[in-house]
C-alpha positions as CSV (number, residue, x, y, z in Angstrom):
1,M,-7.6,12.9,-35.8
2,F,-4.3,10.5,-33.8
3,G,-3.9,12.6,-30.5
4,V,-0.6,13.4,-30.6
5,L,-1.3,17.4,-30.2
6,T,-0.5,18.2,-26.0
7,P,-0.5,22.0,-25.8
8,C,0.7,22.9,-22.8
9,P,-0.5,26.0,-20.9
10,H,3.1,27.7,-20.2
11,G,3.1,27.9,-24.1
12,A,0.0,29.7,-24.6
13,V,1.4,32.1,-21.8
14,R,4.3,32.7,-23.8
15,H,3.0,33.2,-27.0
16,G,0.6,35.9,-25.4
17,V,-2.7,33.1,-25.0
18,D,-5.4,33.1,-22.4
19,P,-4.4,29.4,-20.8
20,G,-8.4,29.1,-20.4
21,E,-8.5,29.1,-24.3
22,W,-7.3,25.3,-23.9
23,Y,-11.1,24.8,-22.6
24,A,-12.9,26.7,-24.7
25,Q,-11.4,24.9,-27.8
26,L,-11.5,21.6,-25.9
27,C,-14.9,21.5,-24.7
28,G,-16.1,23.3,-27.0
29,L,-15.6,20.1,-29.2
30,C,-17.2,17.6,-26.6
31,L,-20.3,19.9,-26.0
32,G,-20.7,20.4,-29.9
33,L,-20.5,16.3,-30.3
34,R,-23.3,15.7,-27.6
35,D,-25.3,18.5,-29.5
36,E,-25.5,17.4,-32.3
37,H,-25.0,13.8,-32.0
38,G,-25.6,12.6,-28.8
39,H,-24.1,12.0,-25.0
40,L,-22.1,9.0,-26.4
41,A,-20.1,10.9,-29.3
42,R,-18.7,13.1,-26.4
43,T,-15.9,9.9,-26.9
44,A,-14.4,10.8,-30.2
45,T,-13.3,13.5,-28.4
46,N,-9.8,13.8,-29.0
47,T,-7.4,16.9,-29.0
48,D,-5.6,16.7,-32.3
49,A,-8.9,17.8,-33.9
50,M,-8.7,21.4,-31.6
51,A,-6.6,22.2,-34.5
52,L,-9.1,22.4,-36.8
53,T,-10.9,24.5,-34.9
54,V,-7.9,27.1,-34.4
55,L,-6.6,26.8,-38.1
56,T,-10.3,28.2,-39.0
57,E,-10.4,30.9,-36.2
58,A,-7.0,32.1,-37.1
59,Q,-7.9,32.6,-40.5
60,S,-11.5,34.1,-40.5
61,T,-11.0,37.8,-40.2
62,A,-14.2,38.0,-37.6
63,A,-14.1,37.8,-33.8
64,P,-13.8,34.4,-32.7
65,V,-17.6,33.2,-31.6
66,R,-18.0,32.1,-28.1
67,T,-21.2,31.1,-26.2
68,G,-21.3,30.8,-22.5
69,V,-21.7,27.7,-21.2
70,G,-23.0,26.4,-17.7
71,P,-20.9,24.5,-14.2
72,C,-19.7,21.4,-15.0
73,A,-18.4,19.3,-12.2
74,L,-15.4,18.6,-14.2
75,R,-14.4,22.0,-14.2
76,G,-15.1,22.7,-10.5
77,M,-18.9,23.9,-10.5
78,R,-17.2,27.0,-13.1
79,K,-18.8,28.3,-15.9
80,A,-17.3,28.6,-19.6
81,E,-17.0,30.3,-23.2
82,V,-16.3,27.4,-25.4
83,A,-16.1,28.1,-29.4
84,T,-18.6,27.8,-31.7
85,S,-17.6,28.6,-34.9
86,P,-17.7,25.9,-38.4
87,G,-14.3,25.2,-37.4
88,V,-16.1,23.5,-33.8
89,R,-18.0,21.1,-37.4
90,L,-15.4,20.2,-39.0
91,A,-13.3,19.4,-35.7
92,S,-16.5,17.1,-35.1
93,T,-16.6,15.7,-38.2
94,A,-13.3,15.1,-38.1
95,S,-13.6,12.9,-34.6
96,L,-16.3,11.2,-36.0
97,L,-15.3,10.1,-39.3
98,L,-11.9,8.6,-37.7
99,G,-13.4,7.5,-34.0
100,S,-15.8,5.0,-36.3
101,A,-12.2,3.9,-38.1
102,K,-10.3,3.4,-34.9
103,L,-13.3,1.5,-33.5
104,E,-13.9,-0.8,-36.7
105,D,-9.9,-0.9,-36.1
106,H,-10.0,-3.2,-32.3
107,V,-12.9,-4.7,-33.7
108,R,-11.2,-6.3,-36.9
109,D,-8.2,-6.5,-34.5
110,G,-9.9,-8.5,-32.0
111,D,-8.4,-6.0,-29.2
112,I,-13.1,-6.6,-28.1
113,R,-13.7,-9.0,-26.5
114,R,-16.6,-11.2,-28.8
115,G,-19.5,-10.0,-26.5
116,A,-19.1,-6.2,-27.7
117,R,-17.9,-6.3,-30.7
118,R,-21.8,-6.0,-32.1
119,P,-22.7,-2.8,-30.4
120,V,-18.9,-1.7,-30.6
121,A,-19.7,-2.2,-34.5
122,A,-23.0,-0.7,-34.5
123,V,-21.8,2.8,-33.1
124,S,-19.1,2.9,-35.9
125,G,-21.5,2.4,-38.2
126,R,-23.4,5.4,-37.0
127,W,-20.7,7.3,-36.4
128,A,-20.1,7.1,-40.0
129,K,-23.1,8.0,-41.0
130,K,-23.4,11.1,-38.8
131,A,-20.0,12.3,-40.0
132,A,-20.9,12.5,-43.2
133,V,-24.9,14.4,-42.7
134,Q,-22.7,16.7,-40.7
135,A,-19.5,17.0,-43.3
136,S,-22.7,17.9,-46.2
137,S,-24.0,20.7,-43.9
138,I,-20.3,22.3,-44.6
139,G,-19.7,21.6,-47.4
140,L,-17.2,19.2,-47.2
141,D,-17.2,15.8,-49.2
142,I,-16.0,13.0,-47.1
143,G,-16.8,9.8,-50.0
144,P,-12.5,10.2,-50.7
145,M,-11.6,9.3,-47.1
146,V,-13.9,7.2,-46.4
147,A,-12.5,5.1,-49.7
148,A,-8.9,6.0,-48.2
149,I,-9.9,4.6,-44.5
150,A,-11.0,1.1,-46.3
151,E,-7.7,1.1,-49.0
152,Q,-5.7,1.7,-45.6
153,S,-6.8,-1.8,-44.4
154,R,-6.4,-2.9,-48.0
155,L,-2.5,-1.8,-47.6
156,E,-1.9,-3.7,-44.6
157,Q,-2.8,-6.8,-46.4
158,H,-0.3,-6.6,-49.1
159,A,3.6,-7.2,-48.9
160,Q,6.9,-5.3,-50.3
161,L,4.8,-1.6,-49.9
162,T,6.9,1.4,-49.2
163,L,6.6,3.5,-46.6
164,E,4.9,6.4,-48.2
165,E,2.7,3.9,-49.7
166,L,1.3,3.1,-45.9
167,L,1.5,6.3,-45.2
168,A,-0.7,7.6,-47.8
169,P,-4.3,7.2,-46.8
170,S,-3.4,9.1,-43.2
171,A,-2.0,12.1,-45.1
172,F,-4.6,12.2,-47.4
173,C,-7.2,11.9,-44.8
174,A,-5.1,14.5,-42.3
175,G,-5.0,16.7,-45.7
176,E,-8.4,17.1,-46.9
177,L,-9.7,18.0,-43.1
178,V,-6.9,21.2,-42.8
179,A,-7.3,22.6,-46.0
180,H,-11.1,23.0,-45.6
181,T,-10.0,25.4,-42.8
182,A,-9.8,27.3,-45.6
183,V,-13.0,27.0,-47.2
184,L,-15.1,27.9,-44.1
185,A,-12.8,30.5,-43.6
186,G,-13.3,32.0,-47.2
187,K,-9.3,32.2,-47.9
188,P,-9.6,29.8,-50.9
189,E,-6.0,30.9,-51.8
190,N,-4.6,28.7,-48.7
191,V,-6.5,25.7,-49.9
192,E,-3.8,24.2,-51.1
193,P,-0.6,25.0,-48.7
194,L,-3.4,23.5,-45.7
195,R,-3.9,20.5,-47.6
196,A,0.3,20.3,-47.3
197,V,0.2,21.2,-43.9
198,G,-2.5,18.1,-43.2
199,R,-0.4,15.7,-44.9
200,H,3.0,16.1,-43.5
201,F,0.5,15.9,-39.8
202,G,-1.2,13.0,-40.8
203,A,2.1,11.5,-42.4
204,L,4.2,12.4,-38.7
205,A,1.1,11.5,-36.3
206,H,0.8,7.9,-38.5
207,L,4.8,7.8,-38.1
208,A,4.7,9.2,-34.4
209,D,1.8,6.4,-33.1
210,A,4.0,3.4,-35.3
211,V,6.9,4.1,-33.3
212,E,5.4,4.2,-29.8
213,D,3.5,1.1,-30.9
214,L,6.4,-1.0,-32.2
215,D,7.1,-3.0,-29.3
216,D,3.2,-3.6,-28.1
217,D,2.2,-4.4,-31.7
218,L,5.6,-6.8,-32.2
219,A,4.3,-8.7,-28.8
220,A,1.3,-9.2,-30.1
221,G,1.8,-9.5,-33.6
222,K,0.1,-7.2,-35.2
223,F,1.1,-5.0,-38.2
224,N,3.5,-1.9,-37.5
225,P,4.0,0.0,-40.6
226,L,7.9,-0.2,-39.8
227,T,8.3,-3.7,-39.5
228,A,6.2,-4.1,-43.0
229,T,8.6,-2.1,-44.2
230,G,11.6,-2.8,-42.7
231,T,11.6,0.3,-41.6
232,D,14.1,0.8,-37.7
233,R,13.2,3.7,-35.8
234,V,16.0,5.8,-36.5
235,E,15.0,5.9,-39.9
236,A,10.9,6.7,-38.8
237,Y,12.3,9.3,-36.7
238,R,14.2,11.1,-39.6
239,A,10.9,10.8,-41.9
240,M,9.1,12.7,-39.4
241,R,11.8,15.2,-39.1
242,R,11.1,15.9,-42.6
243,A,7.4,16.1,-42.1
244,E,7.7,18.6,-39.9
245,R,10.0,20.5,-41.7
246,G,7.8,20.0,-44.8
247,L,4.9,21.6,-42.3
248,H,6.8,24.5,-40.7
249,T,6.9,25.5,-44.8
250,A,4.1,24.8,-45.7
251,I,2.2,27.1,-42.3
252,T,4.7,29.6,-43.8
253,D,3.2,29.7,-47.3
254,A,-0.4,30.2,-45.3
255,G,0.5,33.1,-43.7
256,L,0.2,31.2,-40.3
257,D,3.4,30.1,-39.0
258,T,3.6,33.5,-36.2
259,T,-0.2,32.9,-35.3
260,P,0.1,32.8,-32.1
261,T,-2.6,30.0,-31.2
262,V,-1.3,28.1,-34.1
263,R,2.2,28.4,-32.8
264,W,0.9,26.9,-29.5
265,V,-1.8,24.5,-30.5
266,L,0.3,23.1,-33.4
267,L,3.9,24.2,-34.1
268,D,5.4,24.0,-30.5
269,P,3.2,20.4,-29.5
270,L,5.5,18.6,-32.9
271,E,8.6,20.2,-31.5
272,G,7.7,19.0,-28.3
273,L,6.9,15.3,-29.8
274,L,10.3,15.1,-31.8
275,H,12.1,16.0,-29.4
276,R,10.4,13.2,-26.5
277,L,10.8,10.5,-29.5
278,G,14.5,11.7,-30.6
279,H,15.8,11.1,-26.8
280,E,13.8,7.3,-26.6
281,V,15.0,6.4,-30.3
282,G,18.8,7.9,-29.2
283,V,19.3,10.1,-31.6
284,L,18.7,13.6,-29.6
285,R,21.9,13.1,-26.2
286,A,20.9,12.3,-22.8
287,K,18.6,13.9,-20.8
288,R,20.4,15.5,-18.0
289,P,18.9,15.0,-14.2
290,P,15.8,15.7,-13.9
291,R,15.8,20.1,-12.1
292,H,13.1,19.5,-9.6
293,H,12.8,16.4,-7.1
294,P,10.3,13.7,-9.1
295,V,7.4,12.5,-7.4
296,A,7.3,9.2,-5.9
297,V,5.5,6.8,-8.4
298,F,3.8,3.2,-6.7
299,P,4.0,0.6,-9.3
300,E,0.3,-0.6,-10.2
301,A,-0.5,-4.7,-10.7
302,P,-0.5,-5.0,-14.7
303,G,-3.8,-4.3,-16.3
304,R,-6.0,-6.9,-18.1
305,K,-8.7,-5.9,-20.6
306,P,-12.2,-5.5,-19.2
307,N,-15.2,-7.3,-19.5
308,L,-18.2,-6.5,-21.9
309,F,-19.7,-5.2,-18.3
310,E,-16.7,-3.1,-17.1
311,G,-16.0,-1.6,-20.7
312,L,-19.9,-0.1,-21.1
313,G,-18.9,0.8,-17.7
314,L,-15.5,2.3,-18.4
315,L,-17.0,3.8,-21.4
316,F,-19.2,6.3,-20.0
317,Q,-16.3,8.2,-18.8
318,Y,-15.7,9.5,-21.8
319,P,-19.7,11.2,-22.4
320,T,-19.1,12.7,-18.9
321,G,-15.9,14.2,-19.5
322,Y,-14.3,12.1,-16.7
323,A,-11.4,10.8,-18.6
324,C,-11.2,14.9,-19.5
325,F,-10.2,15.6,-15.5
326,A,-9.3,12.1,-14.2
327,S,-6.9,9.3,-14.5
328,H,-8.8,6.6,-16.5
329,R,-8.7,3.3,-17.4
330,R,-9.3,2.8,-21.1
331,P,-12.8,0.7,-21.6
332,C,-10.5,-1.6,-24.6
333,S,-7.6,-2.0,-23.2
334,G,-7.5,-1.7,-19.4
335,K,-4.8,0.4,-19.5
336,R,-4.3,3.6,-16.9
337,K,-4.2,6.8,-18.9
338,D,-3.4,10.6,-17.2
339,A,-5.9,13.1,-17.3
340,W,-5.9,14.7,-20.8
341,L,-5.4,17.9,-18.9
342,S,-2.9,17.0,-17.3
343,R,-1.0,15.5,-19.7
344,M,-1.1,19.1,-21.1
345,D,0.5,20.5,-18.0
346,C,3.7,19.8,-17.8
347,G,4.2,20.9,-13.8
348,E,4.7,23.6,-11.7
349,G,9.0,22.6,-12.3
350,C,8.9,23.6,-15.6
351,D,12.0,26.5,-15.4
352,C,13.0,26.4,-19.6
353,G,11.3,30.2,-20.4
354,S,14.3,30.5,-21.2
355,C,17.1,27.7,-22.3
356,C,18.8,28.6,-25.5
357,D,21.7,30.6,-26.0
358,C,22.2,28.2,-29.0
359,S,24.4,25.5,-28.7
360,N,22.3,22.7,-29.1
361,C,20.7,23.4,-25.5
362,C,17.2,22.1,-26.6
363,S,18.1,18.4,-26.9
364,D,18.4,18.5,-23.0
365,C,15.5,21.2,-21.5
366,D,13.6,18.2,-19.8
367,C,11.0,19.6,-17.8
368,C,8.7,18.8,-20.4
369,E,7.5,17.9,-24.2
370,C,5.8,20.8,-25.3
371,G,8.0,22.4,-27.3
372,C,7.5,25.8,-24.8
373,C,11.8,26.5,-24.3
374,E,11.6,29.7,-26.0
375,C,14.4,29.1,-27.9
376,D,13.5,29.8,-32.2
377,C,17.2,27.7,-33.2
378,N,14.8,24.5,-34.2
379,C,17.9,22.4,-32.7
């Protein structure tokens, strides 16, 4: 969906969740996309979509369904038990639908070189069709979501819109997807609370993306919701905090606020994201110097956009799962990114197991950004 959720193994242990559950969820989504839609569809895998599977399983009265899969080189040739519940089909539908929209945005914004635009646009169209077919198999109507995604592009061409209006399509799509987890789990009473959870998440994630991309968008002359509405970073951060509070209220209404997997995959990562952004925008006080010696980082040459053949070559790191476990270059921008797995792990130096006595000390916790501090004071 947006890629803002980065659940941490330390948080899993604290909530009594097996850290190997990360493999069960992400590998289950990746393999679900491969089996239903081919290897290329695995490039649409993202960590946010995992939350849909987790929420579906958290509401179900049945035990989570796991299926054994063979060794994978990217798991050190280890076998694994992966998720195969109906939530995986919902997560793969969301991944394809929003992956299709993202590819279309890249083509429209000129992020992809001219020679690659037509094949990328073709992939976008195929994914949208496959998402519609799979959605119908789980009783989900994605027509309104497709219309909302198209509306997002139209809204960005208009002046004098409010921030809330620009965030509405993202909030709507996320709301419908999260609400459907209640349908799949047979919990109709949770549909409306979870629709609210999704709407708050969609708005928060869109805002976080806008804050993080602001400087790059300004330099490239691209659209950004903050510049379009005259919203500064501090105002955006406060709006994200309001969305987070609304999300907590709604998840409590659904009776899922104390569910270990939900706290690990959804609530803790959002708190960690907001702490990091709070430091970056200057709302929270500066972090203390690290308690452990930092690893030396050597500067890299500025990245350049890959040409057509380089981009196609880099694209195959996603269907093979290479990007999950190794640092890699993005096929559109050429920027180097850490492996997804390393972004799930805040390192051996993490010592924030119990950092709160509560005097707003959580704003000083600097060992990671995963929200795995044991403090429940929300300071």
